[in-house]
TORKOL-4160 file (C-alpha; in steps of 0.2 Angstrom, whole numbers, padded with zeros to 4 digits, m for minus):
477
<pt num="1" X="0540" Y="0238" Z="0390"/>
<pt num="2" X="0559" Y="0240" Z="0388"/>
<pt num="3" X="0571" Y="0245" Z="0402"/>
<pt num="4" X="0578" Y="0258" Z="0391"/>
<pt num="5" X="0567" Y="0273" Z="0390"/>
<pt num="6" X="0561" Y="0279" Z="0373"/>
<pt num="7" X="0562" Y="0298" Z="0371"/>
<pt num="8" X="0548" Y="0309" Z="0365"/>
<pt num="9" X="0551" Y="0315" Z="0347"/>
<pt num="10" X="0558" Y="0333" Z="0347"/>
<pt num="11" X="0548" Y="0346" Z="0339"/>
<pt num="12" X="0560" Y="0346" Z="0324"/>
<pt num="13" X="0558" Y="0327" Z="0322"/>
<pt num="14" X="0539" Y="0329" Z="0323"/>
<pt num="15" X="0539" Y="0342" Z="0309"/>
<pt num="16" X="0550" Y="0331" Z="0298"/>
<pt num="17" X="0539" Y="0316" Z="0301"/>
<pt num="18" X="0523" Y="0327" Z="0298"/>
<pt num="19" X="0529" Y="0330" Z="0280"/>
<pt num="20" X="0529" Y="0311" Z="0277"/>
<pt num="21" X="0514" Y="0305" Z="0286"/>
<pt num="22" X="0495" Y="0309" Z="0286"/>
<pt num="23" X="0490" Y="0320" Z="0300"/>
<pt num="24" X="0479" Y="0307" Z="0309"/>
<pt num="25" X="0493" Y="0294" Z="0308"/>
<pt num="26" X="0505" Y="0306" Z="0315"/>
<pt num="27" X="0494" Y="0310" Z="0329"/>
<pt num="28" X="0492" Y="0292" Z="0333"/>
<pt num="29" X="0511" Y="0289" Z="0333"/>
<pt num="30" X="0513" Y="0304" Z="0345"/>
<pt num="31" X="0500" Y="0297" Z="0357"/>
<pt num="32" X="0507" Y="0280" Z="0356"/>
<pt num="33" X="0525" Y="0287" Z="0361"/>
<pt num="34" X="0517" Y="0297" Z="0375"/>
<pt num="35" X="0509" Y="0282" Z="0382"/>
<pt num="36" X="0524" Y="0271" Z="0380"/>
<pt num="37" X="0535" Y="0285" Z="0389"/>
<pt num="38" X="0523" Y="0286" Z="0403"/>
<pt num="39" X="0523" Y="0267" Z="0406"/>
<pt num="40" X="0542" Y="0267" Z="0406"/>
<pt num="41" X="0542" Y="0281" Z="0419"/>
<pt num="42" X="0530" Y="0270" Z="0430"/>
<pt num="43" X="0541" Y="0254" Z="0427"/>
<pt num="44" X="0557" Y="0264" Z="0433"/>
<pt num="45" X="0547" Y="0272" Z="0448"/>
<pt num="46" X="0550" Y="0289" Z="0442"/>
<pt num="47" X="0540" Y="0303" Z="0450"/>
<pt num="48" X="0549" Y="0317" Z="0440"/>
<pt num="49" X="0541" Y="0333" Z="0433"/>
<pt num="50" X="0542" Y="0324" Z="0416"/>
<pt num="51" X="0531" Y="0310" Z="0421"/>
<pt num="52" X="0519" Y="0322" Z="0429"/>
<pt num="53" X="0519" Y="0331" Z="0412"/>
<pt num="54" X="0515" Y="0315" Z="0404"/>
<pt num="55" X="0500" Y="0312" Z="0415"/>
<pt num="56" X="0494" Y="0330" Z="0411"/>
<pt num="57" X="0496" Y="0327" Z="0392"/>
<pt num="58" X="0487" Y="0310" Z="0393"/>
<pt num="59" X="0473" Y="0318" Z="0402"/>
<pt num="60" X="0472" Y="0331" Z="0389"/>
<pt num="61" X="0469" Y="0319" Z="0375"/>
<pt num="62" X="0452" Y="0317" Z="0367"/>
<pt num="63" X="0444" Y="0302" Z="0375"/>
<pt num="64" X="0442" Y="0293" Z="0359"/>
<pt num="65" X="0461" Y="0295" Z="0355"/>
<pt num="66" X="0466" Y="0289" Z="0372"/>
<pt num="67" X="0454" Y="0274" Z="0372"/>
<pt num="68" X="0462" Y="0269" Z="0356"/>
<pt num="69" X="0479" Y="0268" Z="0364"/>
<pt num="70" X="0472" Y="0259" Z="0379"/>
<pt num="71" X="0465" Y="0246" Z="0368"/>
<pt num="72" X="0481" Y="0243" Z="0359"/>
<pt num="73" X="0491" Y="0239" Z="0375"/>
<pt num="74" X="0495" Y="0222" Z="0380"/>
<pt num="75" X="0485" Y="0215" Z="0395"/>
<pt num="76" X="0500" Y="0218" Z="0407"/>
<pt num="77" X="0503" Y="0236" Z="0401"/>
<pt num="78" X="0485" Y="0240" Z="0402"/>
<pt num="79" X="0484" Y="0234" Z="0420"/>
<pt num="80" X="0500" Y="0244" Z="0424"/>
<pt num="81" X="0493" Y="0260" Z="0417"/>
<pt num="82" X="0476" Y="0258" Z="0426"/>
<pt num="83" X="0483" Y="0253" Z="0442"/>
<pt num="84" X="0495" Y="0267" Z="0444"/>
<pt num="85" X="0485" Y="0280" Z="0436"/>
<pt num="86" X="0466" Y="0277" Z="0438"/>
<pt num="87" X="0463" Y="0295" Z="0437"/>
<pt num="88" X="0466" Y="0294" Z="0418"/>
<pt num="89" X="0451" Y="0282" Z="0416"/>
<pt num="90" X="0438" Y="0296" Z="0416"/>
<pt num="91" X="0419" Y="0293" Z="0412"/>
<pt num="92" X="0421" Y="0299" Z="0394"/>
<pt num="93" X="0436" Y="0286" Z="0391"/>
<pt num="94" X="0426" Y="0272" Z="0398"/>
<pt num="95" X="0411" Y="0276" Z="0386"/>
<pt num="96" X="0423" Y="0276" Z="0371"/>
<pt num="97" X="0432" Y="0259" Z="0376"/>
<pt num="98" X="0427" Y="0243" Z="0368"/>
<pt num="99" X="0416" Y="0232" Z="0379"/>
<pt num="100" X="0429" Y="0218" Z="0381"/>
<pt num="101" X="0442" Y="0231" Z="0387"/>
<pt num="102" X="0430" Y="0239" Z="0399"/>
<pt num="103" X="0426" Y="0222" Z="0406"/>
<pt num="104" X="0445" Y="0219" Z="0409"/>
<pt num="105" X="0449" Y="0236" Z="0418"/>
<pt num="106" X="0433" Y="0238" Z="0428"/>
<pt num="107" X="0440" Y="0227" Z="0442"/>
<pt num="108" X="0455" Y="0238" Z="0444"/>
<pt num="109" X="0444" Y="0254" Z="0447"/>
<pt num="110" X="0437" Y="0258" Z="0464"/>
<pt num="111" X="0418" Y="0258" Z="0466"/>
<pt num="112" X="0417" Y="0277" Z="0471"/>
<pt num="113" X="0426" Y="0282" Z="0454"/>
<pt num="114" X="0414" Y="0271" Z="0444"/>
<pt num="115" X="0399" Y="0277" Z="0453"/>
<pt num="116" X="0405" Y="0295" Z="0449"/>
<pt num="117" X="0407" Y="0290" Z="0431"/>
<pt num="118" X="0390" Y="0282" Z="0428"/>
<pt num="119" X="0382" Y="0297" Z="0437"/>
<pt num="120" X="0391" Y="0309" Z="0425"/>
<pt num="121" X="0387" Y="0299" Z="0409"/>
<pt num="122" X="0370" Y="0299" Z="0400"/>
<pt num="123" X="0359" Y="0284" Z="0405"/>
<pt num="124" X="0363" Y="0274" Z="0389"/>
<pt num="125" X="0382" Y="0275" Z="0391"/>
<pt num="126" X="0381" Y="0272" Z="0410"/>
<pt num="127" X="0370" Y="0256" Z="0407"/>
<pt num="128" X="0383" Y="0249" Z="0395"/>
<pt num="129" X="0396" Y="0251" Z="0408"/>
<pt num="130" X="0386" Y="0243" Z="0422"/>
<pt num="131" X="0381" Y="0228" Z="0412"/>
<pt num="132" X="0400" Y="0224" Z="0410"/>
<pt num="133" X="0402" Y="0223" Z="0429"/>
<pt num="134" X="0402" Y="0207" Z="0439"/>
<pt num="135" X="0387" Y="0206" Z="0451"/>
<pt num="136" X="0398" Y="0210" Z="0467"/>
<pt num="137" X="0406" Y="0225" Z="0459"/>
<pt num="138" X="0389" Y="0231" Z="0452"/>
<pt num="139" X="0381" Y="0230" Z="0470"/>
<pt num="140" X="0396" Y="0240" Z="0477"/>
<pt num="141" X="0394" Y="0254" Z="0463"/>
<pt num="142" X="0375" Y="0254" Z="0466"/>
<pt num="143" X="0378" Y="0257" Z="0485"/>
<pt num="144" X="0388" Y="0273" Z="0480"/>
<pt num="145" X="0374" Y="0280" Z="0469"/>
<pt num="146" X="0360" Y="0290" Z="0475"/>
<pt num="147" X="0343" Y="0282" Z="0475"/>
<pt num="148" X="0337" Y="0290" Z="0458"/>
<pt num="149" X="0352" Y="0286" Z="0448"/>
<pt num="150" X="0351" Y="0268" Z="0455"/>
<pt num="151" X="0333" Y="0266" Z="0451"/>
<pt num="152" X="0336" Y="0272" Z="0433"/>
<pt num="153" X="0350" Y="0260" Z="0430"/>
<pt num="154" X="0341" Y="0245" Z="0437"/>
<pt num="155" X="0326" Y="0249" Z="0426"/>
<pt num="156" X="0337" Y="0249" Z="0411"/>
<pt num="157" X="0345" Y="0232" Z="0415"/>
<pt num="158" X="0328" Y="0224" Z="0416"/>
<pt num="159" X="0327" Y="0225" Z="0397"/>
<pt num="160" X="0335" Y="0213" Z="0385"/>
<pt num="161" X="0353" Y="0218" Z="0379"/>
<pt num="162" X="0348" Y="0223" Z="0361"/>
<pt num="163" X="0331" Y="0231" Z="0365"/>
<pt num="164" X="0328" Y="0250" Z="0365"/>
<pt num="165" X="0323" Y="0249" Z="0383"/>
<pt num="166" X="0341" Y="0246" Z="0388"/>
<pt num="167" X="0349" Y="0257" Z="0376"/>
<pt num="168" X="0337" Y="0273" Z="0376"/>
<pt num="169" X="0342" Y="0289" Z="0384"/>
<pt num="170" X="0330" Y="0293" Z="0399"/>
<pt num="171" X="0334" Y="0311" Z="0400"/>
<pt num="172" X="0323" Y="0321" Z="0388"/>
<pt num="173" X="0313" Y="0337" Z="0386"/>
<pt num="174" X="0294" Y="0337" Z="0386"/>
<pt num="175" X="0281" Y="0351" Z="0387"/>
<pt num="176" X="0262" Y="0352" Z="0387"/>
<pt num="177" X="0254" Y="0359" Z="0372"/>
<pt num="178" X="0247" Y="0374" Z="0381"/>
<pt num="179" X="0264" Y="0381" Z="0385"/>
<pt num="180" X="0271" Y="0396" Z="0375"/>
<pt num="181" X="0289" Y="0397" Z="0368"/>
<pt num="182" X="0294" Y="0408" Z="0382"/>
<pt num="183" X="0288" Y="0397" Z="0395"/>
<pt num="184" X="0297" Y="0382" Z="0387"/>
<pt num="185" X="0314" Y="0391" Z="0386"/>
<pt num="186" X="0313" Y="0398" Z="0404"/>
<pt num="187" X="0309" Y="0380" Z="0410"/>
<pt num="188" X="0324" Y="0373" Z="0401"/>
<pt num="189" X="0335" Y="0387" Z="0408"/>
<pt num="190" X="0329" Y="0383" Z="0426"/>
<pt num="191" X="0332" Y="0364" Z="0424"/>
<pt num="192" X="0348" Y="0366" Z="0414"/>
<pt num="193" X="0358" Y="0353" Z="0424"/>
<pt num="194" X="0344" Y="0340" Z="0422"/>
<pt num="195" X="0344" Y="0342" Z="0403"/>
<pt num="196" X="0352" Y="0329" Z="0392"/>
<pt num="197" X="0369" Y="0334" Z="0385"/>
<pt num="198" X="0363" Y="0332" Z="0367"/>
<pt num="199" X="0345" Y="0334" Z="0361"/>
<pt num="200" X="0337" Y="0340" Z="0345"/>
<pt num="201" X="0318" Y="0340" Z="0348"/>
<pt num="202" X="0306" Y="0345" Z="0362"/>
<pt num="203" X="0292" Y="0333" Z="0363"/>
<pt num="204" X="0274" Y="0339" Z="0366"/>
<pt num="205" X="0264" Y="0328" Z="0378"/>
<pt num="206" X="0245" Y="0327" Z="0383"/>
<pt num="207" X="0239" Y="0326" Z="0401"/>
<pt num="208" X="0243" Y="0307" Z="0401"/>
<pt num="209" X="0261" Y="0310" Z="0396"/>
<pt num="210" X="0259" Y="0303" Z="0379"/>
<pt num="211" X="0268" Y="0311" Z="0365"/>
<pt num="212" X="0257" Y="0320" Z="0352"/>
<pt num="213" X="0270" Y="0330" Z="0342"/>
<pt num="214" X="0287" Y="0338" Z="0343"/>
<pt num="215" X="0296" Y="0355" Z="0339"/>
<pt num="216" X="0314" Y="0356" Z="0334"/>
<pt num="217" X="0325" Y="0366" Z="0345"/>
<pt num="218" X="0330" Y="0377" Z="0330"/>
<pt num="219" X="0312" Y="0381" Z="0327"/>
<pt num="220" X="0309" Y="0385" Z="0345"/>
<pt num="221" X="0323" Y="0397" Z="0346"/>
<pt num="222" X="0317" Y="0406" Z="0330"/>
<pt num="223" X="0299" Y="0409" Z="0336"/>
<pt num="224" X="0292" Y="0423" Z="0346"/>
<pt num="225" X="0291" Y="0420" Z="0365"/>
<pt num="226" X="0272" Y="0422" Z="0365"/>
<pt num="227" X="0269" Y="0409" Z="0352"/>
<pt num="228" X="0259" Y="0394" Z="0357"/>
<pt num="229" X="0269" Y="0377" Z="0356"/>
<pt num="230" X="0253" Y="0369" Z="0349"/>
<pt num="231" X="0253" Y="0380" Z="0334"/>
<pt num="232" X="0272" Y="0376" Z="0330"/>
<pt num="233" X="0273" Y="0358" Z="0334"/>
<pt num="234" X="0274" Y="0344" Z="0320"/>
<pt num="235" X="0261" Y="0331" Z="0322"/>
<pt num="236" X="0269" Y="0317" Z="0311"/>
<pt num="237" X="0278" Y="0308" Z="0325"/>
<pt num="238" X="0287" Y="0291" Z="0324"/>
<pt num="239" X="0288" Y="0282" Z="0341"/>
<pt num="240" X="0298" Y="0267" Z="0346"/>
<pt num="241" X="0293" Y="0254" Z="0359"/>
<pt num="242" X="0304" Y="0250" Z="0373"/>
<pt num="243" X="0304" Y="0231" Z="0368"/>
<pt num="244" X="0309" Y="0235" Z="0350"/>
<pt num="245" X="0325" Y="0227" Z="0344"/>
<pt num="246" X="0339" Y="0239" Z="0341"/>
<pt num="247" X="0340" Y="0234" Z="0322"/>
<pt num="248" X="0321" Y="0238" Z="0320"/>
<pt num="249" X="0324" Y="0255" Z="0328"/>
<pt num="250" X="0338" Y="0258" Z="0316"/>
<pt num="251" X="0327" Y="0254" Z="0301"/>
<pt num="252" X="0314" Y="0267" Z="0307"/>
<pt num="253" X="0328" Y="0280" Z="0308"/>
<pt num="254" X="0333" Y="0276" Z="0291"/>
<pt num="255" X="0316" Y="0275" Z="0283"/>
<pt num="256" X="0309" Y="0291" Z="0291"/>
<pt num="257" X="0326" Y="0301" Z="0291"/>
<pt num="258" X="0325" Y="0304" Z="0310"/>
<pt num="259" X="0338" Y="0313" Z="0321"/>
<pt num="260" X="0329" Y="0308" Z="0337"/>
<pt num="261" X="0313" Y="0299" Z="0341"/>
<pt num="262" X="0303" Y="0296" Z="0358"/>
<pt num="263" X="0303" Y="0279" Z="0366"/>
<pt num="264" X="0286" Y="0274" Z="0374"/>
<pt num="265" X="0281" Y="0261" Z="0386"/>
<pt num="266" X="0266" Y="0249" Z="0385"/>
<pt num="267" X="0254" Y="0262" Z="0389"/>
<pt num="268" X="0260" Y="0274" Z="0376"/>
<pt num="269" X="0269" Y="0286" Z="0388"/>
<pt num="270" X="0285" Y="0294" Z="0384"/>
<pt num="271" X="0299" Y="0285" Z="0394"/>
<pt num="272" X="0315" Y="0291" Z="0384"/>
<pt num="273" X="0322" Y="0295" Z="0368"/>
<pt num="274" X="0334" Y="0288" Z="0355"/>
<pt num="275" X="0346" Y="0300" Z="0346"/>
<pt num="276" X="0355" Y="0298" Z="0329"/>
<pt num="277" X="0372" Y="0296" Z="0338"/>
<pt num="278" X="0366" Y="0280" Z="0347"/>
<pt num="279" X="0358" Y="0274" Z="0331"/>
<pt num="280" X="0374" Y="0276" Z="0321"/>
<pt num="281" X="0383" Y="0265" Z="0334"/>
<pt num="282" X="0369" Y="0252" Z="0332"/>
<pt num="283" X="0370" Y="0252" Z="0313"/>
<pt num="284" X="0389" Y="0250" Z="0314"/>
<pt num="285" X="0387" Y="0235" Z="0326"/>
<pt num="286" X="0374" Y="0227" Z="0316"/>
<pt num="287" X="0383" Y="0229" Z="0300"/>
<pt num="288" X="0399" Y="0221" Z="0307"/>
<pt num="289" X="0389" Y="0207" Z="0314"/>
<pt num="290" X="0381" Y="0203" Z="0297"/>
<pt num="291" X="0397" Y="0204" Z="0288"/>
<pt num="292" X="0406" Y="0192" Z="0300"/>
<pt num="293" X="0391" Y="0181" Z="0300"/>
<pt num="294" X="0391" Y="0179" Z="0281"/>
<pt num="295" X="0408" Y="0171" Z="0284"/>
<pt num="296" X="0402" Y="0160" Z="0299"/>
<pt num="297" X="0413" Y="0169" Z="0311"/>
<pt num="298" X="0411" Y="0181" Z="0326"/>
<pt num="299" X="0420" Y="0197" Z="0330"/>
<pt num="300" X="0438" Y="0193" Z="0338"/>
<pt num="301" X="0442" Y="0207" Z="0350"/>
<pt num="302" X="0459" Y="0212" Z="0356"/>
<pt num="303" X="0456" Y="0203" Z="0372"/>
<pt num="304" X="0450" Y="0186" Z="0364"/>
<pt num="305" X="0460" Y="0171" Z="0367"/>
<pt num="306" X="0464" Y="0158" Z="0354"/>
<pt num="307" X="0453" Y="0145" Z="0363"/>
<pt num="308" X="0438" Y="0157" Z="0362"/>
<pt num="309" X="0441" Y="0160" Z="0343"/>
<pt num="310" X="0441" Y="0141" Z="0340"/>
<pt num="311" X="0425" Y="0139" Z="0351"/>
<pt num="312" X="0416" Y="0152" Z="0340"/>
<pt num="313" X="0422" Y="0146" Z="0323"/>
<pt num="314" X="0423" Y="0127" Z="0326"/>
<pt num="315" X="0404" Y="0123" Z="0325"/>
<pt num="316" X="0402" Y="0131" Z="0308"/>
<pt num="317" X="0418" Y="0123" Z="0301"/>
<pt num="318" X="0411" Y="0106" Z="0307"/>
<pt num="319" X="0394" Y="0110" Z="0298"/>
<pt num="320" X="0405" Y="0114" Z="0283"/>
<pt num="321" X="0414" Y="0098" Z="0284"/>
<pt num="322" X="0398" Y="0088" Z="0284"/>
<pt num="323" X="0392" Y="0097" Z="0268"/>
<pt num="324" X="0409" Y="0094" Z="0260"/>
<pt num="325" X="0407" Y="0076" Z="0264"/>
<pt num="326" X="0390" Y="0076" Z="0255"/>
<pt num="327" X="0398" Y="0084" Z="0240"/>
<pt num="328" X="0412" Y="0071" Z="0240"/>
<pt num="329" X="0399" Y="0057" Z="0241"/>
<pt num="330" X="0391" Y="0064" Z="0225"/>
<pt num="331" X="0409" Y="0063" Z="0217"/>
<pt num="332" X="0411" Y="0045" Z="0223"/>
<pt num="333" X="0396" Y="0039" Z="0214"/>
<pt num="334" X="0405" Y="0044" Z="0198"/>
<pt num="335" X="0422" Y="0037" Z="0202"/>
<pt num="336" X="0422" Y="0025" Z="0187"/>
<pt num="337" X="0419" Y="0040" Z="0175"/>
<pt num="338" X="0433" Y="0050" Z="0183"/>
<pt num="339" X="0445" Y="0035" Z="0182"/>
<pt num="340" X="0441" Y="0033" Z="0163"/>
<pt num="341" X="0441" Y="0051" Z="0158"/>
<pt num="342" X="0455" Y="0060" Z="0168"/>
<pt num="343" X="0450" Y="0077" Z="0160"/>
<pt num="344" X="0434" Y="0077" Z="0171"/>
<pt num="345" X="0444" Y="0079" Z="0187"/>
<pt num="346" X="0453" Y="0094" Z="0179"/>
<pt num="347" X="0437" Y="0103" Z="0174"/>
<pt num="348" X="0425" Y="0098" Z="0188"/>
<pt num="349" X="0432" Y="0110" Z="0201"/>
<pt num="350" X="0430" Y="0125" Z="0189"/>
<pt num="351" X="0411" Y="0121" Z="0187"/>
<pt num="352" X="0409" Y="0120" Z="0206"/>
<pt num="353" X="0419" Y="0135" Z="0210"/>
<pt num="354" X="0411" Y="0146" Z="0197"/>
<pt num="355" X="0394" Y="0141" Z="0204"/>
<pt num="356" X="0399" Y="0144" Z="0222"/>
<pt num="357" X="0405" Y="0162" Z="0218"/>
<pt num="358" X="0389" Y="0166" Z="0208"/>
<pt num="359" X="0379" Y="0159" Z="0223"/>
<pt num="360" X="0388" Y="0169" Z="0235"/>
<pt num="361" X="0385" Y="0185" Z="0225"/>
<pt num="362" X="0367" Y="0182" Z="0224"/>
<pt num="363" X="0366" Y="0177" Z="0243"/>
<pt num="364" X="0375" Y="0193" Z="0248"/>
<pt num="365" X="0363" Y="0204" Z="0239"/>
<pt num="366" X="0348" Y="0195" Z="0246"/>
<pt num="367" X="0354" Y="0196" Z="0264"/>
<pt num="368" X="0357" Y="0214" Z="0262"/>
<pt num="369" X="0340" Y="0217" Z="0254"/>
<pt num="370" X="0332" Y="0207" Z="0268"/>
<pt num="371" X="0341" Y="0217" Z="0282"/>
<pt num="372" X="0335" Y="0233" Z="0273"/>
<pt num="373" X="0317" Y="0227" Z="0271"/>
<pt num="374" X="0318" Y="0228" Z="0252"/>
<pt num="375" X="0316" Y="0209" Z="0250"/>
<pt num="376" X="0300" Y="0204" Z="0257"/>
<pt num="377" X="0288" Y="0189" Z="0254"/>
<pt num="378" X="0278" Y="0201" Z="0243"/>
<pt num="379" X="0293" Y="0205" Z="0232"/>
<pt num="380" X="0301" Y="0188" Z="0233"/>
<pt num="381" X="0295" Y="0181" Z="0217"/>
<pt num="382" X="0300" Y="0196" Z="0207"/>
<pt num="383" X="0318" Y="0195" Z="0214"/>
<pt num="384" X="0319" Y="0176" Z="0211"/>
<pt num="385" X="0314" Y="0178" Z="0193"/>
<pt num="386" X="0327" Y="0192" Z="0191"/>
<pt num="387" X="0341" Y="0183" Z="0199"/>
<pt num="388" X="0336" Y="0167" Z="0190"/>
<pt num="389" X="0337" Y="0176" Z="0173"/>
<pt num="390" X="0353" Y="0185" Z="0177"/>
<pt num="391" X="0361" Y="0168" Z="0183"/>
<pt num="392" X="0356" Y="0160" Z="0166"/>
<pt num="393" X="0363" Y="0174" Z="0156"/>
<pt num="394" X="0379" Y="0174" Z="0166"/>
<pt num="395" X="0380" Y="0155" Z="0165"/>
<pt num="396" X="0379" Y="0156" Z="0146"/>
<pt num="397" X="0393" Y="0168" Z="0145"/>
<pt num="398" X="0405" Y="0158" Z="0155"/>
<pt num="399" X="0399" Y="0142" Z="0148"/>
<pt num="400" X="0405" Y="0147" Z="0131"/>
<pt num="401" X="0422" Y="0152" Z="0139"/>
<pt num="402" X="0424" Y="0135" Z="0148"/>
<pt num="403" X="0418" Y="0126" Z="0133"/>
<pt num="404" X="0432" Y="0134" Z="0122"/>
<pt num="405" X="0445" Y="0131" Z="0135"/>
<pt num="406" X="0440" Y="0113" Z="0137"/>
<pt num="407" X="0440" Y="0110" Z="0118"/>
<pt num="408" X="0457" Y="0119" Z="0116"/>
<pt num="409" X="0464" Y="0109" Z="0131"/>
<pt num="410" X="0458" Y="0092" Z="0127"/>
<pt num="411" X="0452" Y="0092" Z="0109"/>
<pt num="412" X="0436" Y="0084" Z="0113"/>
<pt num="413" X="0419" Y="0092" Z="0107"/>
<pt num="414" X="0408" Y="0081" Z="0118"/>
<pt num="415" X="0418" Y="0085" Z="0134"/>
<pt num="416" X="0416" Y="0104" Z="0129"/>
<pt num="417" X="0398" Y="0102" Z="0127"/>
<pt num="418" X="0396" Y="0093" Z="0144"/>
<pt num="419" X="0406" Y="0108" Z="0152"/>
<pt num="420" X="0394" Y="0120" Z="0143"/>
<pt num="421" X="0378" Y="0112" Z="0149"/>
<pt num="422" X="0384" Y="0109" Z="0167"/>
<pt num="423" X="0390" Y="0127" Z="0169"/>
<pt num="424" X="0373" Y="0134" Z="0164"/>
<pt num="425" X="0364" Y="0122" Z="0176"/>
<pt num="426" X="0375" Y="0126" Z="0191"/>
<pt num="427" X="0374" Y="0145" Z="0188"/>
<pt num="428" X="0355" Y="0144" Z="0187"/>
<pt num="429" X="0354" Y="0134" Z="0203"/>
<pt num="430" X="0367" Y="0145" Z="0212"/>
<pt num="431" X="0357" Y="0161" Z="0208"/>
<pt num="432" X="0340" Y="0153" Z="0214"/>
<pt num="433" X="0349" Y="0146" Z="0230"/>
<pt num="434" X="0357" Y="0163" Z="0233"/>
<pt num="435" X="0339" Y="0171" Z="0235"/>
<pt num="436" X="0328" Y="0156" Z="0241"/>
<pt num="437" X="0340" Y="0150" Z="0255"/>
<pt num="438" X="0341" Y="0167" Z="0264"/>
<pt num="439" X="0322" Y="0169" Z="0262"/>
<pt num="440" X="0319" Y="0151" Z="0269"/>
<pt num="441" X="0330" Y="0154" Z="0284"/>
<pt num="442" X="0321" Y="0170" Z="0287"/>
<pt num="443" X="0304" Y="0162" Z="0286"/>
<pt num="444" X="0309" Y="0149" Z="0300"/>
<pt num="445" X="0314" Y="0164" Z="0311"/>
<pt num="446" X="0333" Y="0162" Z="0310"/>
<pt num="447" X="0346" Y="0175" Z="0304"/>
<pt num="448" X="0349" Y="0173" Z="0286"/>
<pt num="449" X="0366" Y="0181" Z="0288"/>
<pt num="450" X="0373" Y="0167" Z="0299"/>
<pt num="451" X="0369" Y="0151" Z="0290"/>
<pt num="452" X="0365" Y="0155" Z="0272"/>
<pt num="453" X="0383" Y="0153" Z="0265"/>
<pt num="454" X="0385" Y="0135" Z="0271"/>
<pt num="455" X="0369" Y="0130" Z="0263"/>
<pt num="456" X="0371" Y="0140" Z="0247"/>
<pt num="457" X="0389" Y="0132" Z="0245"/>
<pt num="458" X="0382" Y="0115" Z="0248"/>
<pt num="459" X="0369" Y="0117" Z="0234"/>
<pt num="460" X="0382" Y="0124" Z="0221"/>
<pt num="461" X="0394" Y="0110" Z="0225"/>
<pt num="462" X="0382" Y="0096" Z="0224"/>
<pt num="463" X="0373" Y="0102" Z="0209"/>
<pt num="464" X="0389" Y="0107" Z="0200"/>
<pt num="465" X="0397" Y="0090" Z="0203"/>
<pt num="466" X="0381" Y="0080" Z="0199"/>
<pt num="467" X="0377" Y="0090" Z="0183"/>
<pt num="468" X="0395" Y="0089" Z="0176"/>
<pt num="469" X="0398" Y="0071" Z="0181"/>
<pt num="470" X="0381" Y="0065" Z="0177"/>
<pt num="471" X="0381" Y="0072" Z="0159"/>
<pt num="472" X="0398" Y="0066" Z="0157"/>
<pt num="473" X="0393" Y="0048" Z="0161"/>
<pt num="474" X="0378" Y="0049" Z="0150"/>
<pt num="475" X="0387" Y="0056" Z="0135"/>
<pt num="476" X="0405" Y="0051" Z="0135"/>
<pt num="477" X="0404" Y="0033" Z="0142"/>
């Protein structure tokens, strides 16, 4: 913050700027100015009508927009804002904030306010906030909750972090099959406060509370009041187990085009639901993790320190160092050939680099196919043959290109022939490694997205250097 206050842009200035900026960018700029102005008022101990208007304006922002502004603040400014205006941190804002930011601001909020927030939110959002608390603060918040809310949250925390039992929404609508449409509608009206904020289907249960079908809310509202639920319900029901991993649940939603699905316990009784909005968040999280894992890194949040980033990336770089040493060891075995024919040192990186890029392409496609369940042991051989053939054809194309370049550059037919053969061999091995390495890692129970790139690069480097230098030694010396 600066000592000199930054004025809010006038209406005329805002209109002029609007002609130059996209609407969303302009909105973010206005929100940022509003937050900055409010922070400056806090720093100067202003309690004027203007600062109160700023508070009202910030309260009126969409929770997603306000959470974006909070995340962009420095640690100091964020602490100042939360400490002086805790009322701005509503339940909806907490639900929109990134986990690492929530973890930072939770100690600044009183237990009573947090208890009111988690009571207001759906169970899945409340659980995500509770799990970011330290044990002492969590107990203080639990003491402020009523017995039912506390029991529900404690039950959710008993499941693993990425299991459906922790993420599911425990509020849902269920009805016995002998009810009519009218009885069902009346029941929902009578229990309106206990209904979930967002739901799409009503699940039909048997006397043991096991789901046997569902009826969409739109179909229910179109039907006559005396129609039997059992006559209207859909019986093709996809259920999710509480212990299922979130990634597997997201796959089921994608495969069966679901907008919601019941979650069942070990006995098959309905215990909650998952809705499409929760699944979209899971898909985004999993996709981000896989993309980062392909590069051997983890997500660097706004609150991460340089030390934490080094700690996360260092191990994979160390493994990469070891594999690079292995490739250098292969080169060292042909040091005499390189010293005799300097052109080998010029062309050698080209062969290895082309193979590395080809391997990375095949590996990326394979990892995505494994994640989407398209690449399985049953289809593996067909995919391996396809990638091997594609790599061979691509290798021939670029082998011709490299051979022509080598001949024009060094005027040596034999050297051009060595480059031609080495390029084809390395491309074929790169294509095969790009598929076989992720499959092998998956077979041993590891995540292929995390460690495939290191091993694929090792294969292409070692094979590329060995093929090129080996053939050069045999033919040229």
